[in-house]
C-alpha positions in Angstrom: 0.0 0.2 0.2 1.4 3.4 -1.0 0.4 7.1 0.2 -0.7 9.5 -2.5 -0.2 12.1 0.2 3.2 13.1 1.5 2.1 15.9 3.8 3.1 15.3 7.4 1.2 16.5 10.4 1.6 16.3 14.1 0.5 13.5 16.4 -0.5 15.3 19.8 0.4 13.5 23.2 -3.2 13.3 23.6 -3.7 11.1 20.7 -0.6 9.1 21.3 -2.0 8.7 24.9 -5.4 7.5 23.4 -3.6 4.9 21.1 -1.6 3.6 24.0 -4.8 3.0 25.8 -6.5 1.1 23.1 -3.2 -1.1 22.9 -3.2 -1.8 26.4 -6.9 -2.5 26.7 -6.6 -5.0 24.1 -3.4 -6.5 25.4 -1.3 -5.6 22.1 2.4 -5.8 22.4 3.8 -2.4 21.6 7.5 -3.5 21.7 7.4 -6.5 19.4 9.4 -6.0 16.6 8.6 -6.4 12.9 11.2 -6.2 9.9 13.1 -2.9 10.1 10.4 -1.2 12.2 8.5 -1.2 15.5 4.8 -1.9 14.9 3.5 0.4 17.1 6.0 3.5 16.1 4.8 2.5 12.4 1.3 3.0 13.3 2.1 6.4 14.6 4.0 7.3 11.9 1.3 6.4 9.7 -1.4 8.5 11.5 1.0 11.6 10.9 -0.1 11.3 7.2 -3.6 12.1 8.1 -5.4 15.2 9.4 -6.7 15.5 13.2 -10.1 14.5 12.4 -8.8 11.4 10.4 -6.4 10.6 13.3 -9.2 10.6 15.7 -11.3 8.2 13.0 -8.5 5.9 12.8 -7.9 5.6 16.6 -11.8 5.3 17.2 -12.0 2.4 14.9 -8.8 0.7 16.2 -10.8 0.0 19.6 -13.2 -2.3 17.7 -10.3 -4.0 15.9 -10.0 -7.8 16.4 -6.5 -9.2 16.0 -5.7 -12.6 15.8 -2.0 -14.0 15.7 -1.2 -16.8 13.3 -0.6 -19.0 16.3 -4.3 -18.7 17.3 -5.6 -19.9 14.1 -6.0 -23.4 14.8 -7.9 -22.6 18.2 -10.4 -20.6 16.4 -11.0 -23.3 13.7 -11.6 -25.6 16.7 -14.6 -23.2 18.0 -15.8 -22.9 14.6 -15.7 -26.8 14.1 -17.9 -27.0 17.6 -20.6 -24.9 16.2 -20.5 -27.4 13.0 -20.7 -30.3 15.0 -23.7 -28.8 17.1 -25.6 -28.3 14.1 -27.6 -31.6 13.9 -29.7 -30.7 10.9 -26.6 -31.6 8.9 -26.8 -34.3 6.0 -25.7 -37.6 7.7 -22.1 -38.5 6.3 -19.3 -40.5 7.5 -16.7 -38.5 5.9 -15.9 -34.8 6.0 -13.6 -33.3 3.4 -11.8 -30.2 4.2 -11.1 -28.0 1.3 -9.6 -24.3 0.9 -12.1 -21.7 0.1 -10.9 -20.5 -3.4 -12.7 -19.0 -5.9 -12.1 -19.9 -9.8 -10.5 -16.5 -10.4 -8.2 -16.9 -7.5 -6.8 -20.2 -8.6 -3.1 -20.8 -8.4 -2.6 -17.7 -6.4 -1.4 -17.4 -3.0 -4.2 -17.2 -0.5 -4.7 -17.2 3.1 -7.3 -19.9 3.0 -4.7 -22.2 1.5 -2.3 -21.4 4.5 -4.9 -21.9 6.8 -5.7 -25.1 5.0 -2.3 -26.6 5.5 -2.1 -25.5 9.0 -5.0 -27.6 9.8 -3.7 -30.4 7.7 -0.7 -30.6 9.9 -2.5 -30.5 13.1 -5.4 -32.9 12.4 -3.5 -35.6 14.1 -3.6 -33.4 17.5 -7.6 -33.0 17.5 -8.7 -33.3 20.9 -11.1 -36.3 21.2 -14.4 -34.1 21.2 -13.3 -32.5 18.0 -12.5 -36.2 16.2 -14.2 -36.9 12.8 -15.1 -39.9 11.9 -13.1 -39.9 8.5 -11.3 -36.8 7.5 -10.0 -36.0 4.0 -7.9 -33.0 3.1 -8.8 -32.3 -0.3 -6.8 -29.5 -2.5 -8.7 -27.0 -4.1 -10.5 -28.2 -7.4 -9.3 -26.2 -10.4 -11.7 -24.9 -13.2 -10.0 -27.2 -15.4 -11.0 -30.3 -13.4 -13.6 -32.5 -15.3 -16.9 -32.8 -13.5 -16.8 -36.4 -13.8 -13.1 -36.7 -12.3 -12.2 -39.2 -9.8 -11.1 -36.4 -7.6 -14.6 -34.9 -7.6 -16.5 -38.2 -7.7 -14.7 -39.4 -4.7 -16.0 -36.5 -2.6 -19.5 -36.2 -3.7 -21.1 -38.1 -0.5 -18.9 -36.2 1.4 -19.6 -33.2 3.7 -17.4 -30.3 2.1 -16.0 -27.8 4.7 -14.5 -25.1 3.0 -12.1 -23.2 5.2 -10.9 -19.6 5.4 -9.9 -17.4 7.8 -12.1 -14.3 6.9 -15.3 -13.8 5.1 -16.1 -10.2 4.4 -19.0 -9.5 1.8 -19.1 -13.4 1.0 -18.7 -12.6 -2.6 -15.5 -14.7 -2.8 -17.2 -17.3 -0.9 -20.1 -17.5 -3.2 -17.8 -17.6 -6.3 -16.1 -20.9 -4.5 -19.6 -22.5 -4.1 -20.9 -21.7 -7.4 -17.4 -23.3 -8.8 -18.2 -26.6 -7.1 -21.9 -26.7 -7.5 -21.1 -26.4 -11.3 -18.5 -29.2 -10.6 -21.6 -31.6 -9.6 -21.4 -31.2 -6.1 -24.5 -31.4 -3.8 -25.4 -27.9 -2.4 -26.7 -29.3 1.1 -23.3 -31.1 1.7 -21.5 -27.9 1.2 -20.5 -25.8 4.4 -18.1 -22.8 5.1 -16.2 -22.8 8.2 -14.2 -19.8 8.7 -12.2 -18.4 11.8 -14.1 -14.6 11.6 -16.9 -13.5 9.1 -18.8 -10.4 8.5 -22.5 -10.8 9.2 -23.0 -9.6 5.8 -21.0 -12.5 4.4 -22.7 -15.0 6.1 -26.5 -13.7 5.0 -25.4 -13.7 1.7 -24.4 -17.4 2.0 -27.5 -18.2 3.9 -29.3 -16.8 0.9 -27.7 -19.3 -1.5 -28.8 -22.2 1.1 -25.2 -22.6 2.2 -24.5 -22.9 6.0 -21.5 -21.3 7.6 -20.0 -21.7 11.1 -17.5 -18.9 12.6 -15.7 -18.6 15.8 -16.2 -14.8 15.6 -19.1 -12.9 13.6 -18.7 -9.1 13.0 -20.8 -6.2 12.1 -19.1 -4.0 9.3 -16.9 -1.5 11.4 -18.4 1.7 10.0 -21.4 1.0 8.0 -23.0 -1.3 10.6 -22.2 1.1 13.5 -24.8 3.3 14.6 -22.0 5.6 16.3 -20.7 6.3 12.9 -22.6 8.8 10.8 -22.5 10.3 7.5 -19.7 12.8 8.3 -17.6 10.0 9.9 -18.2 7.7 6.6 -17.1 10.7 4.5 -13.9 11.1 6.7 -13.3 7.5 5.9 -13.8 7.9 2.1 -11.0 10.7 2.3 -8.5 8.7 4.2 -9.0 5.9 1.5 -7.9 8.4 -1.3 -4.8 9.2 0.4 -3.6 5.5 0.0 -3.4 3.1 -2.8 
């Protein structure tokens, strides 16, 4: 991400204190190092390129930010899995096929869903007893070029297909991924989405398609769904977006 605006403003002591309070409240480390820079200092430097009302809005939004470290991913996956297991209305099947959630247009690209898939794959043998699956298959994403009558697809037609991803936003990518599988001949009632975090907007979009989703954390949109953020704040956010590419 690059800045369009190079004008540097001051960051007052009061705003620095408010940001420090947000970090302390969320127990985020302020001294952890990332390559070449301190994360907290980088945040402060970024704020300097914003006007005062823009700085205030970013600090306010940061209070609602959900931060999940990569080392927590599997724990969040287990929380999502518990919700899946609790759903007694799912079709009866002895096998669960876990697959990364990837839309046809993203096939072959490096995606976070693939990273999560391999993290789960490495830890499936360590599943606690209550999370044990009768039979689990770890299935690589089905490419657009895979024929519908291929052995890869026919071997999972009667499995519960769990599309996994770390985050579901609007639901557009998830819907594209589901439609891709439907076009390959997989059954809609046997496809579910399992994510660590999802916006309610995305979950509702999947529900309209007849697809169930199971997530550890469901979230409202940070600005559009927050009654505290009026039209003025939405305009400020649009101005912030224009400063970055």
